[in-house]
C-alpha positions in Angstrom: 0.0 0.1 -0.1 1.2 3.3 -1.0 -0.1 5.5 2.0 -2.2 4.0 4.9 -3.2 7.7 6.2 -4.1 8.5 2.3 -6.5 5.6 2.1 -8.0 6.5 5.7 -8.4 10.2 4.3 -10.3 8.9 1.2 -12.6 6.8 3.4 -13.1 9.4 6.0 -14.2 11.9 3.3 -16.3 9.5 1.5 -18.1 8.6 4.7 -18.8 12.3 5.7 -22.2 12.8 4.1 -23.5 9.1 5.3 -22.1 9.7 8.7 -23.9 13.1 9.0 -27.2 11.6 7.9 -27.1 8.5 10.2 -25.8 10.6 13.3 -28.9 12.8 12.6 -31.5 10.0 12.3 -30.0 7.8 15.2 -28.6 10.4 17.6 -30.6 13.6 16.6 -27.1 15.3 16.2 -27.1 18.3 14.0 -25.4 17.0 10.6 -23.3 20.4 10.5 -21.7 19.3 13.7 -20.7 15.7 12.5 -19.5 17.2 9.0 -17.2 19.5 11.1 -15.6 16.8 13.4 -15.3 14.2 10.4 -13.7 16.8 8.1 -11.3 17.6 11.0 -10.1 14.2 11.2 -10.0 13.7 7.5 -7.9 16.9 7.2 -5.7 15.8 10.0 -5.0 12.6 8.3 -4.2 14.4 5.0 -1.6 16.5 6.6 0.3 13.0 7.4 -0.4 11.7 3.8 0.9 14.4 2.1 4.4 13.2 2.8 3.9 9.9 1.1 3.6 11.3 -2.3 6.4 12.5 -4.6 5.8 16.5 -5.0 7.9 19.3 -4.8 9.0 19.7 -1.3 7.5 23.2 -0.9 4.2 22.1 -2.1 4.3 19.0 0.0 4.6 21.6 2.9 2.0 23.7 1.6 -0.4 21.0 1.6 0.4 19.8 4.9 0.0 23.3 6.4 -3.2 23.7 4.5 -4.5 20.2 5.8 -3.6 21.3 9.2 -5.2 24.4 9.4 -8.3 23.1 7.9 -8.3 20.3 10.4 -7.9 23.0 13.4 -10.7 25.2 11.9 -13.2 22.4 11.2 -12.6 21.2 14.9 -13.0 24.6 16.3 -16.2 25.0 14.2 -17.6 21.6 15.4 -16.6 22.6 19.3 -18.3 26.1 18.7 -21.4 24.2 17.7 -21.5 22.4 20.8 -20.3 25.1 23.2 -22.1 28.3 22.7 -19.4 31.0 23.2 -19.1 34.3 21.2 -15.2 34.4 21.1 -15.0 30.9 20.2 -17.8 31.4 17.5 -16.0 34.5 15.9 -12.4 32.7 15.7 -14.0 29.4 14.1 -16.3 31.0 11.7 -15.2 34.7 10.9 -11.4 34.5 11.6 -10.5 31.2 10.3 -13.7 30.2 8.4 -14.1 33.2 6.0 -11.1 33.7 4.0 -8.8 30.7 4.9 -11.8 28.4 4.3 -11.9 29.7 0.8 -8.2 29.5 -0.1 -7.0 26.3 1.7 -9.0 23.9 -0.4 -7.6 25.3 -3.4 -4.1 24.7 -2.0 -5.1 21.0 -1.6 -6.7 20.8 -4.9 -3.4 22.2 -6.4 -1.5 19.6 -4.5 -3.8 16.9 -5.9 -3.5 18.2 -9.3 0.6 17.9 -9.1 0.3 14.5 -7.6 -2.0 13.5 -10.4 0.6 14.7 -13.0 3.7 13.8 -11.4 3.3 10.9 -9.3 0.2 8.9 -10.5 0.1 6.2 -13.2 -2.2 3.9 -15.0 -5.8 3.5 -14.3 -5.8 5.7 -11.2 -4.4 8.5 -13.2 -7.3 8.2 -15.7 -9.6 8.1 -12.8 -7.8 11.1 -11.1 -8.3 13.1 -14.4 -12.1 12.2 -14.6 -12.5 13.2 -10.8 -10.0 16.0 -10.1 -10.6 17.7 -13.5 -14.2 18.6 -13.0 -13.4 20.1 -9.4 -10.7 22.3 -10.8 -13.2 23.6 -13.3 -15.6 24.3 -10.8 -13.2 26.1 -8.8 -12.1 28.2 -11.6 -15.6 29.1 -12.4 -16.2 29.8 -8.7 -13.4 32.5 -8.8 -15.0 34.0 -11.9 -18.3 34.3 -9.7 -16.3 36.0 -7.1 -14.9 38.6 -9.2 -18.4 39.7 -9.9 -19.7 39.6 -6.2 -21.1 36.3 -6.4 -20.8 32.6 -5.2 -21.1 29.5 -7.5 -21.9 27.7 -4.4 -24.9 29.9 -3.5 -26.1 29.5 -7.0 -25.6 25.7 -7.1 -25.2 24.4 -3.7 -24.9 20.9 -4.9 -21.3 21.7 -6.3 -20.0 21.7 -2.7 -20.5 18.0 -2.8 -18.2 17.8 -6.0 -15.3 19.0 -3.7 -15.4 15.2 -2.3 -14.6 13.8 -5.9 -10.8 14.0 -5.5 -11.0 12.0 -2.3 -12.4 9.1 -4.4 -9.2 9.1 -6.5 -7.1 9.8 -3.8 -8.3 6.7 -1.9 -7.5 4.6 -4.9 -4.0 6.4 -5.4 -3.2 5.6 -1.9 -4.4 2.1 -2.0 -2.2 1.0 -4.8 1.4 -0.4 -4.6 4.0 2.3 -4.9 5.8 2.4 -8.3 9.3 1.1 -8.0 11.9 3.6 -7.6 13.9 3.8 -10.9 17.2 4.7 -9.2 17.1 1.5 -6.8 16.1 -0.7 -9.6 19.2 0.3 -11.7 21.4 -0.2 -8.6 20.0 -3.8 -8.1 20.5 -4.8 -11.6 23.8 -6.0 -12.7 25.3 -3.9 -15.4 26.1 -5.5 -18.9 29.8 -4.3 -18.5 30.2 -6.8 -15.2 28.1 -9.8 -17.0 
């Protein structure tokens, strides 16, 4: 397996909506609370998984930081839903939740795209283009909406669910065997001159 934390990330995000529905039905827990805590766990795992893939060091670190800040933000939002506190509410939703929550997913999407182009192979790469590509398009259109003072997610709220698509690909990418390292393969093969 290429990345156990990466596989868990994919599973956590794919279970996010079903867990929110089940927790509401069985335990009368507000789905927003469940979404915040499950997303916090998923982003925390993603911070660790970022180091299992071959991307430029600066981008790996940026993805790790973006995932960590996202995990903290979602955790604080979940806590603030359970514990009414104006200061916590302000930090979780206004300070961290407004601008950062808009930019951090784009850092992670950029990292997914770079993993897709530089470190993905075969069928999972094809799956990646099919699932990550539409999310990139939605985000670019979203920036166009923002330039005119609107929000694509207000116009079509279902598109928020599209942000989960890369995690399907990421689960498959994480579950496959790592590609053999070309440098170690050549070191293990006897050269023609020594034969």
